[in-house]
OpenMM code with the backbone's topology and positions (N, CA, C; nanometers):
from openmm import Vec3, app, unit

residues = "MET VAL GLU THR ARG LEU ASP PRO THR ILE ALA PRO VAL LEU ALA ARG THR GLY ASP GLU ARG SER VAL LEU GLU SER PHE LEU ASP PHE HIS ARG ALA VAL VAL LEU ARG LYS LEU ARG GLY VAL SER GLU THR ASP ALA THR HIS ARG LEU LEU PRO SER ALA THR THR LEU ALA GLY LEU VAL LYS HIS LEU THR LEU VAL GLU ARG ASN TRP PHE SER ALA LEU LEU ALA PRO GLY PRO GLY ASP VAL TYR LEU THR SER GLU GLU ASP ALA ALA ALA SER PHE ALA LEU ALA ASP GLY ASP THR VAL GLU ARG LEU ALA ALA ALA TYR GLU ALA GLN CYS ALA ARG SER ARG GLU VAL ALA ALA ARG PHE ASP LEU GLY HIS VAL VAL PRO HIS PRO GLN LEU GLY GLU VAL SER LEU ARG TRP VAL LEU VAL HIS MET ILE GLU GLU THR ALA ARG HIS ALA GLY HIS ALA ASP ILE LEU ARG GLU LEU THR ASP GLY SER THR GLY ALA LEU".split()
positions = [
    Vec3(4.2705, 0.3971, 0.2032),
    Vec3(4.2394, 0.4623, 0.0776),
    Vec3(4.1202, 0.5553, 0.0986),
    Vec3(4.1300, 0.6765, 0.0520),
    Vec3(4.0230, 0.7742, 0.0628),
    Vec3(3.9366, 0.7661, -0.0621),
    Vec3(3.8068, 0.7533, -0.0404),
    Vec3(3.7133, 0.7460, -0.1524),
    Vec3(3.6808, 0.8876, -0.1991),
    Vec3(3.6916, 0.9108, -0.3282),
    Vec3(3.6552, 1.0396, -0.3848),
    Vec3(3.5170, 1.0251, -0.4461),
    Vec3(3.4242, 1.1057, -0.3973),
    Vec3(3.2869, 1.0976, -0.4468),
    Vec3(3.2564, 1.2223, -0.5265),
    Vec3(3.1900, 1.2029, -0.6375),
    Vec3(3.1437, 1.3157, -0.7177),
    Vec3(3.0321, 1.3883, -0.6460),
    Vec3(3.0131, 1.5124, -0.6810),
    Vec3(2.8978, 1.5865, -0.6306),
    Vec3(2.7738, 1.5092, -0.6753),
    Vec3(2.6934, 1.4597, -0.5792),
    Vec3(2.5785, 1.3767, -0.6168),
    Vec3(2.4737, 1.4503, -0.6997),
    Vec3(2.4770, 1.5832, -0.6994),
    Vec3(2.3779, 1.6552, -0.7787),
    Vec3(2.4096, 1.6524, -0.9276),
    Vec3(2.5360, 1.6252, -0.9632),
    Vec3(2.5695, 1.6153, -1.1060),
    Vec3(2.5951, 1.4718, -1.1506),
    Vec3(2.6044, 1.3796, -1.0553),
    Vec3(2.6350, 1.2403, -1.0876),
    Vec3(2.5378, 1.1780, -1.1877),
    Vec3(2.4041, 1.1998, -1.1764),
    Vec3(2.3154, 1.1388, -1.2772),
    Vec3(2.3425, 1.1898, -1.4192),
    Vec3(2.3824, 1.3139, -1.4315),
    Vec3(2.4143, 1.3675, -1.5641),
    Vec3(2.5398, 1.3000, -1.6175),
    Vec3(2.6397, 1.2836, -1.5324),
    Vec3(2.7637, 1.2201, -1.5753),
    Vec3(2.7444, 1.0721, -1.6071),
    Vec3(2.6468, 1.0080, -1.5432),
    Vec3(2.6216, 0.8650, -1.5648),
    Vec3(2.5243, 0.8383, -1.6794),
    Vec3(2.4894, 0.9401, -1.7556),
    Vec3(2.3829, 0.9250, -1.8565),
    Vec3(2.4128, 0.8194, -1.9618),
    Vec3(2.5381, 0.7832, -1.9814),
    Vec3(2.5712, 0.6747, -2.0743),
    Vec3(2.6431, 0.5615, -2.0008),
    Vec3(2.6325, 0.5632, -1.8688),
    Vec3(2.7005, 0.4626, -1.7884),
    Vec3(2.6278, 0.3303, -1.7856),
    Vec3(2.6878, 0.2359, -1.7166),
    Vec3(2.6236, 0.1057, -1.7040),
    Vec3(2.5072, 0.1156, -1.6052),
    Vec3(2.4305, 0.0093, -1.6005),
    Vec3(2.3090, 0.0082, -1.5186),
    Vec3(2.3371, 0.0430, -1.3726),
    Vec3(2.4398, -0.0159, -1.3171),
    Vec3(2.4703, 0.0068, -1.1758),
    Vec3(2.5052, 0.1530, -1.1496),
    Vec3(2.5889, 0.2123, -1.2331),
    Vec3(2.6277, 0.3516, -1.2091),
    Vec3(2.5083, 0.4453, -1.2229),
    Vec3(2.4176, 0.4159, -1.3139),
    Vec3(2.2967, 0.4981, -1.3283),
    Vec3(2.2098, 0.4862, -1.2034),
    Vec3(2.1835, 0.3638, -1.1594),
    Vec3(2.1000, 0.3430, -1.0407),
    Vec3(2.1619, 0.4087, -0.9172),
    Vec3(2.2895, 0.3842, -0.8951),
    Vec3(2.3546, 0.4387, -0.7764),
    Vec3(2.3629, 0.5907, -0.7804),
    Vec3(2.3852, 0.6483, -0.8984),
    Vec3(2.3956, 0.7946, -0.9053),
    Vec3(2.2603, 0.8609, -0.8794),
    Vec3(2.1522, 0.8008, -0.9278),
    Vec3(2.0203, 0.8592, -0.8992),
    Vec3(1.9843, 0.8455, -0.7510),
    Vec3(2.0185, 0.7334, -0.6899),
    Vec3(1.9915, 0.7185, -0.5467),
    Vec3(2.0726, 0.8206, -0.4670),
    Vec3(2.1997, 0.8357, -0.4996),
    Vec3(2.2818, 0.9340, -0.4285),
    Vec3(2.2324, 1.0764, -0.4518),
    Vec3(2.1834, 1.1049, -0.5710),
    Vec3(2.1266, 1.2374, -0.5984),
    Vec3(2.0110, 1.2666, -0.5022),
    Vec3(1.9176, 1.1739, -0.4909),
    Vec3(1.8017, 1.1961, -0.4042),
    Vec3(1.8408, 1.2003, -0.2564),
    Vec3(1.9401, 1.1198, -0.2177),
    Vec3(1.9911, 1.1281, -0.0804),
    Vec3(2.0441, 1.2689, -0.0522),
    Vec3(2.1201, 1.3236, -0.1480),
    Vec3(2.1783, 1.4572, -0.1306),
    Vec3(2.0700, 1.5645, -0.1239),
    Vec3(1.9647, 1.5499, -0.2028),
    Vec3(1.8554, 1.6469, -0.1997),
    Vec3(1.7917, 1.6487, -0.0606),
    Vec3(1.7667, 1.5316, -0.0045),
    Vec3(1.7069, 1.5237, 0.1290),
    Vec3(1.7941, 1.5980, 0.2301),
    Vec3(1.9236, 1.5755, 0.2244),
    Vec3(2.0138, 1.6428, 0.3180),
    Vec3(2.0176, 1.7933, 0.2957),
    Vec3(2.0129, 1.8364, 0.1713),
    Vec3(2.0115, 1.9804, 0.1425),
    Vec3(1.8846, 2.0460, 0.1957),
    Vec3(1.7754, 1.9741, 0.1945),
    Vec3(1.6504, 2.0291, 0.2477),
    Vec3(1.6556, 2.0418, 0.3994),
    Vec3(1.7244, 1.9499, 0.4663),
    Vec3(1.7343, 1.9540, 0.6121),
    Vec3(1.8327, 2.0607, 0.6583),
    Vec3(1.9461, 2.0655, 0.5929),
    Vec3(2.0508, 2.1583, 0.6370),
    Vec3(2.0114, 2.3021, 0.6048),
    Vec3(2.0487, 2.3909, 0.6937),
    Vec3(2.0191, 2.5322, 0.6726),
    Vec3(1.8914, 2.5790, 0.7393),
    Vec3(1.8216, 2.4883, 0.8056),
    Vec3(1.7040, 2.5297, 0.8825),
    Vec3(1.7376, 2.5174, 1.0309),
    Vec3(1.6669, 2.5911, 1.1116),
    Vec3(1.6885, 2.5852, 1.2564),
    Vec3(1.6367, 2.4527, 1.3113),
    Vec3(1.6801, 2.4224, 1.4321),
    Vec3(1.6305, 2.3015, 1.4994),
    Vec3(1.4782, 2.3089, 1.5127),
    Vec3(1.4279, 2.4261, 1.5442),
    Vec3(1.2831, 2.4444, 1.5594),
    Vec3(1.2119, 2.4190, 1.4278),
    Vec3(1.2631, 2.4767, 1.3199),
    Vec3(1.1997, 2.4570, 1.1894),
    Vec3(1.2095, 2.3122, 1.1422),
    Vec3(1.3188, 2.2455, 1.1714),
    Vec3(1.3372, 2.1066, 1.1292),
    Vec3(1.2394, 2.0120, 1.1977),
    Vec3(1.1949, 2.0490, 1.3168),
    Vec3(1.1057, 1.9610, 1.3929),
    Vec3(0.9617, 2.0108, 1.3973),
    Vec3(0.9376, 2.1248, 1.3358),
    Vec3(0.8036, 2.1844, 1.3388),
    Vec3(0.7088, 2.1076, 1.2464),
    Vec3(0.5932, 2.0724, 1.2988),
    Vec3(0.4915, 2.0036, 1.2189),
    Vec3(0.4105, 2.1057, 1.1409),
    Vec3(0.4125, 2.0905, 1.0099),
    Vec3(0.3345, 2.1766, 0.9220),
    Vec3(0.2154, 2.1023, 0.8638),
    Vec3(0.2053, 1.9735, 0.8962),
    Vec3(0.1005, 1.8851, 0.8445),
    Vec3(0.0362, 1.8102, 0.9608),
    Vec3(-0.0820, 1.7551, 0.9402),
    Vec3(-0.1458, 1.6784, 1.0482),
    Vec3(-0.0684, 1.5514, 1.0861),
    Vec3(0.0126, 1.4995, 0.9933),
    Vec3(0.0900, 1.3784, 1.0218),
    Vec3(0.2155, 1.4139, 1.1009),
    Vec3(0.2943, 1.3130, 1.1335),
    Vec3(0.4197, 1.3321, 1.2072),
    Vec3(0.5340, 1.3740, 1.1153),
    Vec3(0.5048, 1.4059, 0.9920),
    Vec3(0.6076, 1.4382, 0.8934),
    Vec3(0.6698, 1.5745, 0.9204),
    Vec3(0.7999, 1.5734, 0.9473),
    Vec3(0.8797, 1.6946, 0.9628),
    Vec3(1.0077, 1.6730, 0.8830),
    Vec3(1.0826, 1.7796, 0.8587),
    Vec3(1.2100, 1.7634, 0.7887),
    Vec3(1.3013, 1.6681, 0.8662),
    Vec3(1.3123, 1.6887, 0.9955),
    Vec3(1.3969, 1.6022, 1.0779),
    Vec3(1.3436, 1.4589, 1.0788),
    Vec3(1.2127, 1.4440, 1.0903),
    Vec3(1.1522, 1.3113, 1.0915),
    Vec3(1.1726, 1.2359, 0.9618),
    Vec3(1.1689, 1.3068, 0.8493),
    Vec3(1.1933, 1.2419, 0.7199),
    Vec3(1.3331, 1.1815, 0.7149),
    Vec3(1.4307, 1.2571, 0.7621),
    Vec3(1.5684, 1.2076, 0.7593),
    Vec3(1.5852, 1.0901, 0.8555),
    Vec3(1.5229, 1.0982, 0.9713),
    Vec3(1.5300, 0.9858, 1.0655),
    Vec3(1.4648, 0.8614, 1.0036),
    Vec3(1.3511, 0.8792, 0.9399),
    Vec3(1.2823, 0.7682, 0.8730),
    Vec3(1.3692, 0.7081, 0.7636),
    Vec3(1.4277, 0.7929, 0.6796),
    Vec3(1.5102, 0.7418, 0.5697),
    Vec3(1.6346, 0.6694, 0.6203),
    Vec3(1.6852, 0.7093, 0.7360),
    Vec3(1.7986, 0.6381, 0.7955),
    Vec3(1.7573, 0.4954, 0.8290),
    Vec3(1.6395, 0.4794, 0.8875),
    Vec3(1.5887, 0.3453, 0.9181),
    Vec3(1.5627, 0.2665, 0.7900),
    Vec3(1.5084, 0.3310, 0.6888),
    Vec3(1.4795, 0.2627, 0.5626),
    Vec3(1.6088, 0.2119, 0.4991),
    Vec3(1.7118, 0.2948, 0.4980),
    Vec3(1.8427, 0.2522, 0.4456),
    Vec3(1.8928, 0.1294, 0.5217),
    Vec3(1.8887, 0.1374, 0.6545),
    Vec3(1.9363, 0.0261, 0.7372),
    Vec3(1.8540, -0.0997, 0.7094),
    Vec3(1.7241, -0.0834, 0.6965),
    Vec3(1.6346, -0.1967, 0.6777),
    Vec3(1.6632, -0.2688, 0.5455),
    Vec3(1.6709, -0.1938, 0.4357),
    Vec3(1.6828, -0.2561, 0.3043),
    Vec3(1.8230, -0.3034, 0.2708),
    Vec3(1.9239, -0.2334, 0.3188),
    Vec3(2.0597, -0.2751, 0.2837),
    Vec3(2.1217, -0.3619, 0.3925),
    Vec3(2.1372, -0.3095, 0.5120),
    Vec3(2.2045, -0.3865, 0.6170),
    Vec3(2.1211, -0.5045, 0.6646),
    Vec3(1.9987, -0.4791, 0.7078),
    Vec3(1.9176, -0.5862, 0.7682),
    Vec3(1.8735, -0.6906, 0.6669),
    Vec3(1.8459, -0.6499, 0.5439),
    Vec3(1.7971, -0.7465, 0.4451),
    Vec3(1.9107, -0.8127, 0.3679),
    Vec3(2.0042, -0.7348, 0.3166),
    Vec3(2.1084, -0.7889, 0.2292),
    Vec3(2.2270, -0.8469, 0.3055),
    Vec3(2.2599, -0.7897, 0.4199),
    Vec3(2.3788, -0.8346, 0.4933),
    Vec3(2.3548, -0.8258, 0.6435),
    Vec3(2.2577, -0.9008, 0.6939),
    Vec3(2.2253, -0.8889, 0.8367),
    Vec3(2.3390, -0.9375, 0.9258),
    Vec3(2.3606, -0.8607, 1.0302),
    Vec3(2.4564, -0.8999, 1.1331),
    Vec3(2.3809, -0.9503, 1.2539),
    Vec3(2.4530, -0.9846, 1.3582),
    Vec3(2.3861, -1.0316, 1.4804),
    Vec3(2.2884, -0.9255, 1.5322),
    Vec3(2.1691, -0.9669, 1.5578),
    Vec3(2.0677, -0.8765, 1.6124),
    Vec3(1.9935, -0.7937, 1.5096),
    Vec3(2.0365, -0.7955, 1.3834),
    Vec3(1.9648, -0.7202, 1.2802),
    Vec3(1.8324, -0.7883, 1.2486),
    Vec3(1.7258, -0.7102, 1.2535),
    Vec3(1.5921, -0.7613, 1.2238),
    Vec3(1.5325, -0.6731, 1.1161),
    Vec3(1.4809, -0.7341, 1.0109),
    Vec3(1.4136, -0.6591, 0.9053),
    Vec3(1.2754, -0.6194, 0.9565),
    Vec3(1.2485, -0.4900, 0.9584),
    Vec3(1.1210, -0.4400, 1.0094),
    Vec3(1.0161, -0.4411, 0.8988),
    Vec3(0.8985, -0.4941, 0.9302),
    Vec3(0.7951, -0.5077, 0.8280),
    Vec3(0.6644, -0.4380, 0.8605),
    Vec3(0.6458, -0.3941, 0.9826),
    Vec3(0.5136, -0.3446, 1.0200),
    Vec3(0.4957, -0.1962, 0.9907),
    Vec3(0.3725, -0.1577, 0.9736),
    Vec3(0.3369, -0.0167, 0.9550),
    Vec3(0.3702, 0.0636, 1.0801),
    Vec3(0.3586, -0.0006, 1.1968),
    Vec3(0.3927, 0.0683, 1.3211),
    Vec3(0.5399, 0.1057, 1.3241),
    Vec3(0.6267, 0.0143, 1.2760),
    Vec3(0.7706, 0.0428, 1.2710),
    Vec3(0.7975, 0.1615, 1.1793),
    Vec3(0.7316, 0.1640, 1.0651),
    Vec3(0.7514, 0.2738, 0.9706),
    Vec3(0.7034, 0.4058, 1.0296),
    Vec3(0.5871, 0.4051, 1.0911),
    Vec3(0.5333, 0.5276, 1.1508),
    Vec3(0.6205, 0.5754, 1.2664),
    Vec3(0.6678, 0.4818, 1.3479),
    Vec3(0.7510, 0.5182, 1.4624),
    Vec3(0.8852, 0.5754, 1.4196),
    Vec3(0.9305, 0.5411, 1.3003),
    Vec3(1.0620, 0.5877, 1.2554),
    Vec3(1.0664, 0.7387, 1.2331),
    Vec3(0.9520, 0.8036, 1.2260),
    Vec3(0.9459, 0.9491, 1.2121),
    Vec3(0.9564, 1.0199, 1.3478),
    Vec3(0.9389, 0.9453, 1.4577),
    Vec3(0.9368, 1.0043, 1.5915),
    Vec3(1.0758, 1.0509, 1.6310),
    Vec3(1.0812, 1.1724, 1.6806),
    Vec3(1.2084, 1.2311, 1.7202),
    Vec3(1.2298, 1.2153, 1.8703),
    Vec3(1.3549, 1.1993, 1.9078),
    Vec3(1.3917, 1.1853, 2.0483),
    Vec3(1.4735, 1.3072, 2.0909),
    Vec3(1.4855, 1.3250, 2.2204),
    Vec3(1.5740, 1.4296, 2.2703),
    Vec3(1.7135, 1.4030, 2.2137),
    Vec3(1.7778, 1.5050, 2.1685),
    Vec3(1.9113, 1.4885, 2.1124),
    Vec3(1.9131, 1.4678, 1.9627),
    Vec3(1.7975, 1.4534, 1.9004),
    Vec3(1.7910, 1.4394, 1.7546),
    Vec3(1.8036, 1.5781, 1.6910),
    Vec3(1.9265, 1.6254, 1.6813),
    Vec3(1.9514, 1.7558, 1.6207),
    Vec3(1.9667, 1.7409, 1.4702),
    Vec3(1.9601, 1.8513, 1.4007),
    Vec3(1.9786, 1.8506, 1.2552),
    Vec3(2.1110, 1.7836, 1.2199),
    Vec3(2.2176, 1.8249, 1.2842),
    Vec3(2.3495, 1.7694, 1.2498),
    Vec3(2.3630, 1.6230, 1.2874),
    Vec3(2.3090, 1.5822, 1.4004),
    Vec3(2.3159, 1.4402, 1.4383),
    Vec3(2.2351, 1.3535, 1.3427),
    Vec3(2.1166, 1.4000, 1.3074),
    Vec3(2.0338, 1.3242, 1.2134),
    Vec3(2.1004, 1.3170, 1.0763),
    Vec3(2.1564, 1.4291, 1.0308),
    Vec3(2.2243, 1.4305, 0.9009),
    Vec3(2.3453, 1.3375, 0.9039),
    Vec3(2.4218, 1.3416, 1.0109),
    Vec3(2.5405, 1.2561, 1.0216),
    Vec3(2.5016, 1.1082, 1.0259),
    Vec3(2.3961, 1.0757, 1.0989),
    Vec3(2.3504, 0.9365, 1.1060),
    Vec3(2.3029, 0.8888, 0.9687),
    Vec3(2.2324, 0.9751, 0.8971),
    Vec3(2.1850, 0.9395, 0.7625),
    Vec3(2.3038, 0.9203, 0.6684),
    Vec3(2.3984, 1.0130, 0.6722),
    Vec3(2.5164, 0.9993, 0.5859),
    Vec3(2.5931, 0.8708, 0.6167),
    Vec3(2.6088, 0.8392, 0.7441),
    Vec3(2.6798, 0.7172, 0.7827),
    Vec3(2.6051, 0.5932, 0.7357),
    Vec3(2.4728, 0.5943, 0.7488),
    Vec3(2.3952, 0.4789, 0.7051),
    Vec3(2.3981, 0.4654, 0.5531),
    Vec3(2.3937, 0.5766, 0.4818),
    Vec3(2.4037, 0.5714, 0.3355),
    Vec3(2.5396, 0.5165, 0.2931),
    Vec3(2.6460, 0.5557, 0.3627),
    Vec3(2.7792, 0.5018, 0.3332),
    Vec3(2.7807, 0.3509, 0.3588),
    Vec3(2.7189, 0.3085, 0.4674),
    Vec3(2.7096, 0.1646, 0.4971),
    Vec3(2.6285, 0.0934, 0.3893),
    Vec3(2.5199, 0.1551, 0.3445),
    Vec3(2.4386, 0.0961, 0.2379),
    Vec3(2.5204, 0.0790, 0.1105),
    Vec3(2.6011, 0.1794, 0.0769),
    Vec3(2.6874, 0.1691, -0.0420),
    Vec3(2.7851, 0.0535, -0.0276),
    Vec3(2.8434, 0.0395, 0.0931),
    Vec3(2.9381, -0.0701, 0.1186),
    Vec3(2.8705, -0.2054, 0.1007),
    Vec3(2.7519, -0.2190, 0.1565),
    Vec3(2.6795, -0.3456, 0.1457),
    Vec3(2.6464, -0.3737, -0.0008),
    Vec3(2.5907, -0.2771, -0.0702),
    Vec3(2.5511, -0.2979, -0.2100),
    Vec3(2.6708, -0.3333, -0.2977),
    Vec3(2.7865, -0.2758, -0.2701),
    Vec3(2.9050, -0.2999, -0.3511),
    Vec3(2.9517, -0.4454, -0.3439),
    Vec3(2.9098, -0.5157, -0.2421),
    Vec3(2.9510, -0.6560, -0.2252),
    Vec3(2.8755, -0.7521, -0.3158),
    Vec3(2.7681, -0.7055, -0.3796),
    Vec3(2.6810, -0.7958, -0.4540),
    Vec3(2.6598, -0.7488, -0.5970),
    Vec3(2.6357, -0.8442, -0.6853),
    Vec3(2.5923, -0.8125, -0.8215),
    Vec3(2.4483, -0.7649, -0.8170),
    Vec3(2.4073, -0.6901, -0.9192),
    Vec3(2.2690, -0.6408, -0.9243),
    Vec3(2.1675, -0.7542, -0.9216),
    Vec3(2.2030, -0.8687, -0.9757),
    Vec3(2.1126, -0.9834, -0.9789),
    Vec3(2.1100, -1.0652, -0.8514),
    Vec3(2.1892, -1.0276, -0.7516),
    Vec3(2.1916, -1.1014, -0.6249),
    Vec3(2.0520, -1.0991, -0.5619),
    Vec3(2.0025, -1.2153, -0.5235),
    Vec3(1.8667, -1.2302, -0.4706),
    Vec3(1.8734, -1.2738, -0.3248),
    Vec3(1.7857, -1.2135, -0.2443),
    Vec3(1.7736, -1.2513, -0.1033),
    Vec3(1.6266, -1.2736, -0.0713),
    Vec3(1.5994, -1.3559, 0.0300),
    Vec3(1.4601, -1.3730, 0.0716),
    Vec3(1.4081, -1.2463, 0.1388),
    Vec3(1.2830, -1.2163, 0.1131),
    Vec3(1.2166, -1.1027, 0.1747),
    Vec3(1.0943, -1.1560, 0.2479),
    Vec3(1.0706, -1.1129, 0.3716),
    Vec3(0.9624, -1.1717, 0.4505),
    Vec3(0.8220, -1.1498, 0.3949),
    Vec3(0.8027, -1.0515, 0.3103),
    Vec3(0.6692, -1.0265, 0.2553),
    Vec3(0.6605, -1.0502, 0.1051),
    Vec3(0.7703, -1.0300, 0.0345),
    Vec3(0.7672, -1.0352, -0.1120),
    Vec3(0.8200, -1.1656, -0.1705),
    Vec3(0.8724, -1.2524, -0.0889),
    Vec3(0.9314, -1.3760, -0.1391),
    Vec3(1.0805, -1.3583, -0.1592),
    Vec3(1.1189, -1.3072, -0.2749),
    Vec3(1.2585, -1.2784, -0.3033),
    Vec3(1.2686, -1.1423, -0.3708),
    Vec3(1.3814, -1.0748, -0.3473),
    Vec3(1.4098, -0.9485, -0.4155),
    Vec3(1.5563, -0.9482, -0.4563),
    Vec3(1.5847, -0.8800, -0.5660),
    Vec3(1.7229, -0.8653, -0.6107),
    Vec3(1.7777, -0.7315, -0.5627),
    Vec3(1.9084, -0.7190, -0.5633),
    Vec3(1.9696, -0.5904, -0.5313),
    Vec3(1.9211, -0.4849, -0.6304),
    Vec3(1.9054, -0.5209, -0.7548),
    Vec3(1.8535, -0.4273, -0.8564),
    Vec3(1.7180, -0.3717, -0.8116),
    Vec3(1.6297, -0.4598, -0.7677),
    Vec3(1.4971, -0.4184, -0.7220),
    Vec3(1.5087, -0.3281, -0.5992),
    Vec3(1.5972, -0.3639, -0.5058),
    Vec3(1.6159, -0.2830, -0.3852),
    Vec3(1.6627, -0.1428, -0.4236),
    Vec3(1.7573, -0.1323, -0.5158),
    Vec3(1.8049, -0.0001, -0.5588),
    Vec3(1.6932, 0.0817, -0.6221),
    Vec3(1.6143, 0.0211, -0.7081),
    Vec3(1.5034, 0.0942, -0.7704),
    Vec3(1.4017, 0.1352, -0.6642),
    Vec3(1.3714, 0.0451, -0.5726),
    Vec3(1.2784, 0.0788, -0.4643),
    Vec3(1.3323, 0.1946, -0.3805),
    Vec3(1.4607, 0.1918, -0.3496),
    Vec3(1.5197, 0.2978, -0.2683),
    Vec3(1.5235, 0.4313, -0.3433),
    Vec3(1.5406, 0.4278, -0.4736),
    Vec3(1.5300, 0.5522, -0.5522),
    Vec3(1.3894, 0.6074, -0.5375),
    Vec3(1.2904, 0.5218, -0.5529),
    Vec3(1.1494, 0.5637, -0.5404),
    Vec3(1.1195, 0.6178, -0.4022),
    Vec3(1.1600, 0.5447, -0.3000),
    Vec3(1.1321, 0.5845, -0.1615),
    Vec3(1.2014, 0.7169, -0.1268),
    Vec3(1.3263, 0.7279, -0.1628),
    Vec3(1.4026, 0.8482, -0.1293),
    Vec3(1.3529, 0.9677, -0.2101),
    Vec3(1.3222, 0.9470, -0.3372),
    Vec3(1.2708, 1.0570, -0.4207),
    Vec3(1.1357, 1.1060, -0.3683),
    Vec3(1.0515, 1.0131, -0.3273),
    Vec3(0.9201, 1.0516, -0.2737),
    Vec3(0.9371, 1.1393, -0.1505),
    Vec3(1.0263, 1.0986, -0.0616),
    Vec3(1.0485, 1.1768, 0.0600),
    Vec3(1.1263, 1.3053, 0.0325),
    Vec3(1.2100, 1.3065, -0.0703),
    Vec3(1.2761, 1.4318, -0.1103),
    Vec3(1.1705, 1.5322, -0.1563),
    Vec3(1.0676, 1.4848, -0.2237),
    Vec3(0.9562, 1.5719, -0.2631),
    Vec3(0.8816, 1.6251, -0.1428),
    Vec3(0.8589, 1.5381, -0.0449),
    Vec3(0.7957, 1.5839, 0.0794),
    Vec3(0.8826, 1.6913, 0.1458),
    Vec3(1.0130, 1.6656, 0.1512),
    Vec3(1.1053, 1.7611, 0.2145),
    Vec3(1.1063, 1.8935, 0.1390),
    Vec3(1.0952, 1.8882, 0.0069),
    Vec3(1.0909, 2.0105, -0.0728),
    Vec3(0.9685, 2.0940, -0.0358),
    Vec3(0.8554, 2.0288, -0.0223),
    Vec3(0.7328, 2.1008, 0.0155),
    Vec3(0.7457, 2.1583, 0.1562),
    Vec3(0.7970, 2.0788, 0.2507),
    Vec3(0.8133, 2.1277, 0.3874),
    Vec3(0.9101, 2.2453, 0.3931),
    Vec3(1.0180, 2.2373, 0.3163),
    Vec3(1.1146, 2.3477, 0.3156),
    Vec3(1.0529, 2.4722, 0.2534),
    Vec3(0.9736, 2.4545, 0.1473),
    Vec3(0.9061, 2.5706, 0.0877),
    Vec3(0.8105, 2.6350, 0.1881),
    Vec3(0.7371, 2.5531, 0.2615),
    Vec3(0.6457, 2.6062, 0.3624),
    Vec3(0.7203, 2.6740, 0.4774),
    Vec3(0.8432, 2.6297, 0.5015),
    Vec3(0.9233, 2.6840, 0.6123),
    Vec3(0.9852, 2.8183, 0.5768),
    Vec3(1.0555, 2.8233, 0.4627),
    Vec3(1.1294, 2.9472, 0.4314),
    Vec3(1.1237, 2.9868, 0.2846),
    Vec3(1.0404, 2.9190, 0.2069),
    Vec3(1.0254, 2.9561, 0.0663),
    Vec3(1.1260, 2.8920, -0.0266),
    Vec3(1.2244, 2.8208, 0.0272),
    Vec3(1.3259, 2.7566, -0.0547),
    Vec3(1.2654, 2.6401, -0.1323),
    Vec3(1.2949, 2.6337, -0.2624),
    Vec3(1.2445, 2.5255, -0.3466),
    Vec3(1.3546, 2.4730, -0.4366),
    Vec3(1.3294, 2.3596, -0.4970),
    Vec3(1.4203, 2.3023, -0.5957),
    Vec3(1.5176, 2.2025, -0.5371),
    Vec3(1.5707, 2.1204, -0.6254),
    Vec3(1.6633, 2.0156, -0.5836),
    Vec3(1.7969, 2.0720, -0.5379),
    Vec3(1.8377, 2.1832, -0.5929),
    Vec3(1.9675, 2.2397, -0.5587),
    Vec3(1.9508, 2.3590, -0.4704),
] * unit.nanometer
topology = app.Topology()
chain = topology.addChain("A")
for resn in residues:
    res = topology.addResidue(resn, chain)
    for name in ("N", "CA", "C"):
        topology.addAtom(name, app.Element.getBySymbol(name[0]), res)
């Protein structure tokens, strides 16, 4: 069966009277799409160019968000063999580091694949499903979705600023 997905940039508008889950998921997908739109259309050089004193680059943001998706959905909610939930600041900082072969398209494809996996994992549970968290005690899927909206939106804002500094492009669309 082929899944038909709405354009994530209009999904929050369409979900404005939807149930809680559809609202949460549509806003998360909206911010995921914004991040990808900020990455795509820039050169490999521009995607990896540091415009700030930190390691934050357009490419690095997407690589980081791929790890964040994997951490919160796969490793925490549905861990498989060898999955470890990362908790340290060093892990978070290292997730921005780019390796040889981290091209715009490879990073975008990895992020899209991880987001699809995150959707699959989340779909298996009710919003009230609770799992142990190594630092917070317990968290629900509802909390994870809200946290991921916050995390992704924050980094979409960073990507917007980096893209504006790169080529003047601004805005979510």
